[in-house]
N, C-alpha and C positions, 0 to 999 in steps of 0.2 A: 543598775549599777553602771560602775565606770571602769578602764583599764586606767586610772591617772595613776602614776607611781606604778605602774607593772611594768615589768621585765619581760619581752616576747623577743625572742630568738626564733629565728626563720632562715629555714635552707632556703637557695636561689634569693629572692626578693628584691635583686636591681630591673626588673621589669613585671609587666603585666598583672596576672591576679594576687600573687604575692605583693611585690610594690602596693597594689591596690590595698590590698590587710594591713599591712605596713602604716599606709599613709591613715587609715582609719584607726588603726590604733595610737596616732598618734597627735588625732586630733582632742584626743582624752588625756592626754599628757602622757604617754607611755614612752621607756623604753624601749628602743627595739634595736636590735642585730640584726645587720644582714650579712651573713653568712651566704657569700655566693663566689662564683671564679672568674667574671668579668670584672677586671679593674681597668681595663683598658677600652675605650669605644669600639663595637665592633659593625662591620659594613653593612651586614642586614640586620643585627637586632640592637634595638635602643636600649640605653643605659647601662649606666655601671653599678658598680654598689658604691661610689663616691656621687653621682648624680641622685641614687636613692635615698643616700644621706642625706644630703640636703631637702630633699622633697617632703622627708620625714621631720626635719627639722624647721622648716618654713611652716607645715602643718600645727605646729605645737609640743613637738615629739621631741627627745634625746635620743643622738643615732650612732652607732657604733657599725664601723663597714667593717668586716672583716673578708678577706680574702682566703675563699675556703674551698676546696672541690671535695665534697661529701663521700668521695669515693677512699678518702685518704683517712684512716685510722687517727694517726697524726694530728692532723689539722684540724677534725673534728674537735679533738680533744682540746687541743689550742685554740679555738673558737669559743668554745665554753667557757674556759678559764678564763679567757679577756673578759667575758661578758660578765660573768660574775665578780672580776676583781673590777670593771668598771660600775657596775649597777649593782654590785650588791646580793645577786642571788638569780632564780630564774622562775616567773611564773607560769610563762605560757612557750611550748614547743610547737611550733607549727612545719610539720613537712610539706614542703612547695615545689622543693626540686626534683622534678623530672623528666626524663629522656621518652620520647615518641620514634616509630618506627615504623607505618602500617606495611609491613608487605607478611605473605602466606608463607610457609614453612621453606621452602625451597629457594626462596627469595631473601630467605632472611640470614645475612653472614652472621659468625657464630660472635664478630666484633660487635655488631649490633644488637644481639642477642645480651652477650655479655655486660656493655655499657646499659641497658636499661634494666639490666636484674642488679648491675653492682649500685645505681644512681636510685631506681625506684624503690626496690625490695630492700637491698641492705643496706642505702641511705638512710633510708628511715626509721629502721632498725637500729643503727648504730647511732644517727642523732637522737631516738628517742632513748637509747640506752644509757646516754652521755647524759643527757639533760636530766634522768630521772631523779639520781640522788638528790640534785637542789630542787626539783618540783615537790617533791616530799617535804622539802622544809617551807613551802609556800602556803600562803594563808587559802588562796585559790586555783588549785593547779589543772592545766589543762594542755593536753595533747590533741594537737586538731591535723588531722591528715588529709592532705587532699585529694582522696583517694574515693572511689567508687564504691557503691554496693554489691555487696557478693550475690547476685545475680547470676546462678551458675545455670545457663541457657548454652547451647550450645552456637548461636546466634552471635554471641560476643566475641567466641572464639574463634569462627573458621575463618575469618578474614586477614586475622593476626594473630597467630595464636600466641607468637612469644610476648609482642605488647602487651596483652590482655593479661598475661599470666605476670609480667612485671607489676602492671596496677593492681591485680588483685591480692598480689604479696603487698602490697599496701596496706589494702582492705584485710588481709589475716594479720595485721601487726595491730589493726584496732580491734580485730575481735578477742585477739588472743589479752595483749596488755588489758586492754579493759576489765578483763576479770582476775588477771592477776595483781593488777594494783587496786583495785577497788577497795580494799580493806585502810589501803594509805591514801585514801580520798583523791586520786587524782581522776580526772575524768579524761577519756580516749574516744575520738570521736573521728568519723570521718565526713568530709563535705566535696559534697559534686553540685555540678550543677545539670538544670533543667534542659538548658540549652545550649549551643555553641556560647563561647564567649570569644569576644574579638580579642585576640593576642597574636604575636609574634608566630605562633606556633600554626596555628586557625591561618594567618596571611599566610605562611608560607610553607605548608605541608598541605592545608585542606582547602585551599580554594582561593587564595589570594580575596582580592577586594568584593569580588564575587560572595565570598562565604561572608566576610566581613558584615556586609550588606545583611544578612540576616540574623548576625548572632547580637547578642545583649553584653554590655561594658563590663567588666571586671568589678565596677564600682558594686553588681548585686552581689557576686561573690563577699566582698569587703563586709557588704553590709550584713548577709549573711552571718559570715564567721565572726565577727560584734557582737550579736545577737547570741549567738553559743558560748562566746569566751565571757560573757559576762552572766551565763546562769552559775549557779550553785554547782563546783565540780561534785559534789556528791550526792546531787539530782540527776547528773545529765552524763552518762558514760553508755558508752557499748552502741553508740547510735551511728547510722547510716544515712546523714541529710542532706537533704537535695534545697538546693539555694531558694527554690521561688517559694517550697511547704514550710522552711523556715519561717519566712519573711510574713507568708500568710499568717501564720499562729501566731506572728508579732504585728498583726493586725496590719500589713501592708495589701490594698485592694489593687492598685494601680502600677501597673510595673511597666508603662510605656517610659517613663523617664529613664530606664535601662537600657531601653533599643528607640532613641530618639529617629524617627524620620523613618522606622521600618513599615512598610506597609505589607498585609500579609502576613504568612505563617513564619515564623522564624526556624531553625538549624534546630533540630533535635538533638542532646549529645548522645554518647554511647555508652553503655550500658545502664539505661534509667528505668529500671522495671516496670513491668505493664502494670502493677497495679499502684505505681506512683503515677502512670502517665493517665490512669482512668478519675483521678482526683482534683484534674486539672482543666480548665476551658481555655489554655494558652495553646493558639494553634500551632501545631509543628510539623514541619516535614523531614523526613527520614533523614538520617545521617550515620547510625548505625550499620 
């Protein structure tokens, strides 16, 4: 299957994993709305909604860059309405926008707590809620949340309770909405990486170039997302997918192109359950 002619609404997406997913959809000939809040170049973060739109169009898709802070209900509604007006509907909603702040309880300022919950949990709920009336009209509707499996172990909470709660809030949207909208044929799934992914967040917050050298490229998440979004929606919902496992199921055995030049173990990501680790022979070093 292909995403040709489908309309993809993605929160964030001006860089990193979100942009990689958008460009992969564009290679099929999809229409892509980039709903993000970066319109002017940032000194530390590459990419804007306009540079993302250019990449999407170069890849063969149609792009709609929309300035949108998903904390604002008004802006989300306007972005969705603009998408429907431009492309006639919405087939795929990708909740990619996220905020991260890895601090313990006593070191977490409430403004940081609020930011993570407003963007991660509330933003995912709001964007999904706003897109769902249009997804109900689509032929193969999907919601994909870039959120981890609900692996309720204390080790994932103890070092950064606030962040884990905010990310698991996105995962609970997957759990609940997949059941709520099953009769409507809307697939609601999560996707999470097995390894660290070389993004601005990893470089700026988790170790810079050192961490980037033991991370995979965002392309692995893009390819895994594409494999999920091209599945029949009624047969694929309520899953907490891990990128490598999705691609192994699709027949991929060589993952070296996703980490060119990396020698030795890759950095494992947070929140990956032990049951998943037992199924891979990829060598990982601890990160969570």
